[in-house]
C-alpha positions as CSV (number, residue, x, y, z in Angstrom):
1,M,11.1,-20.5,-0.1
2,N,10.3,-23.7,1.7
3,V,9.3,-23.0,5.3
4,P,7.0,-25.6,7.0
5,G,3.5,-24.2,7.5
6,L,4.2,-21.0,5.7
7,V,2.1,-20.2,2.6
8,V,3.9,-17.7,0.3
9,R,2.6,-16.0,-2.8
10,A,4.4,-13.7,-5.2
11,A,2.5,-10.4,-5.6
12,V,1.9,-8.5,-8.8
13,G,3.4,-5.0,-8.9
14,S,5.4,-3.3,-6.1
15,Y,5.5,-3.7,-2.4
16,V,3.6,-0.4,-2.0
17,E,0.9,-1.7,-4.3
18,A,0.7,-5.0,-2.4
19,L,0.5,-3.2,0.9
20,A,-2.3,-1.0,-0.4
21,R,-4.2,-4.2,-1.5
22,A,-3.7,-5.7,2.0
23,D,-5.2,-2.6,3.6
24,R,-8.2,-2.7,1.2
25,A,-8.7,-6.5,1.5
26,L,-8.8,-6.3,5.3
27,A,-11.0,-3.2,5.3
28,A,-13.5,-4.7,2.8
29,R,-14.2,-7.4,5.4
30,G,-14.4,-5.1,8.3
31,I,-11.1,-6.4,9.8
32,V,-9.3,-3.9,11.8
33,P,-5.8,-5.1,12.5
34,A,-4.9,-5.3,16.2
35,A,-1.4,-4.3,15.0
36,R,0.4,-3.2,11.9
37,I,4.2,-3.6,12.4
38,D,6.5,-1.8,9.9
39,H,9.7,-3.8,10.4
40,Q,11.6,-1.5,8.0
41,A,10.7,1.6,10.1
42,A,11.6,-0.2,13.3
43,A,15.0,-1.1,11.9
44,A,15.5,2.5,10.8
45,D,14.7,3.7,14.4
46,V,17.8,1.8,15.6
47,G,20.1,2.8,12.7
48,L,19.7,-0.4,10.7
49,S,18.3,-0.9,7.2
50,M,16.2,-3.6,5.7
51,A,13.9,-4.1,2.8
52,P,10.2,-3.1,3.2
53,C,8.4,-5.6,5.4
54,T,5.0,-5.1,7.2
55,L,3.1,-7.5,9.4
56,F,-0.6,-7.3,10.0
57,V,-2.0,-9.0,13.1
58,F,-5.7,-9.6,13.2
59,G,-8.3,-12.0,14.4
60,N,-11.7,-12.9,15.6
61,P,-12.0,-13.9,19.3
62,R,-14.9,-16.2,18.4
63,A,-12.6,-18.3,16.2
64,G,-9.3,-18.1,18.1
65,T,-10.9,-18.8,21.4
66,L,-12.4,-22.1,20.1
67,L,-8.9,-23.2,19.3
68,M,-7.2,-21.9,22.4
69,Q,-9.8,-23.6,24.7
70,G,-8.4,-26.9,23.7
71,Y,-4.8,-25.8,23.0
72,P,-3.9,-22.8,25.1
73,S,-0.3,-22.8,23.7
74,L,-1.8,-21.5,20.4
75,G,-1.9,-18.1,22.1
76,I,1.7,-17.7,21.0
77,D,0.6,-17.9,17.3
78,L,-2.8,-16.2,17.5
79,P,-4.2,-13.8,16.4
80,L,-3.6,-14.5,12.7
81,R,-0.9,-12.8,10.8
82,L,-0.3,-11.6,7.2
83,L,3.2,-10.6,6.1
84,V,3.9,-8.4,3.1
85,W,7.5,-7.8,2.1
86,E,9.9,-7.0,-0.7
87,Q,12.5,-9.6,-1.8
88,D,13.0,-10.2,-5.4
89,G,9.5,-8.7,-5.9
90,A,6.6,-8.2,-3.6
91,K,5.5,-11.2,-1.5
92,V,2.7,-12.1,0.9
93,A,2.6,-14.9,3.4
94,Y,0.7,-16.4,6.2
95,N,0.9,-19.4,8.6
96,D,-1.5,-22.3,7.6
97,P,-3.9,-22.5,10.5
98,A,-3.9,-26.3,10.2
99,W,-0.2,-26.3,10.6
100,L,-0.4,-24.1,13.7
101,V,-2.8,-26.5,15.3
102,E,-0.6,-29.5,14.4
103,R,2.4,-27.6,15.8
104,H,0.6,-27.5,19.1
105,D,-0.2,-31.2,19.0
106,G,-3.9,-30.5,18.2
107,E,-6.5,-32.3,16.2
108,I,-7.5,-30.7,12.9
109,D,-11.2,-31.4,13.1
110,L,-12.7,-28.1,14.0
111,P,-14.6,-26.3,11.3
112,V,-13.0,-23.0,12.3
113,I,-9.7,-24.2,10.9
114,G,-11.2,-24.4,7.4
115,T,-12.8,-21.0,7.8
116,M,-9.5,-19.5,8.8
117,Q,-7.7,-21.2,5.9
118,Q,-10.3,-19.9,3.5
119,L,-10.0,-16.3,4.8
120,L,-6.2,-16.3,4.7
121,A,-6.1,-17.8,1.2
122,I,-8.6,-15.2,-0.1
123,L,-6.7,-12.3,1.6
124,A,-3.4,-13.5,0.2
125,A,-4.8,-13.9,-3.3
126,E,-6.2,-10.3,-3.1
127,V,-2.9,-8.9,-1.8
128,A,-1.0,-10.8,-4.5
129,G,-3.3,-9.2,-7.1
130,A,-4.6,-12.5,-8.4
């Protein structure tokens, strides 16, 4: 999969195991998702089917606000997101924060970008079972 700005990792084990690791990884850091969207359940609600796919939406206003002060359009991409899905095995993905800033014509010189990248990389590694 080659989607600009999207960081994808294959996960060890099943989707259900990866989802449980996501819950644990977020909880271990005191992160309470603002939303947890079960796309498969939403599809079923309208009579459609799809493979398991869950989106976690979470963030820290102290970090996101620093970015949106300079680039308000980032509000369309923040808070951060972590996606866990099943397609030829379990997967986990996130948008690279540096790519998000670049997408909105921003400068990538704020330390908060590195902090976000590090957090997402660690979360994805844990969800992947690495």
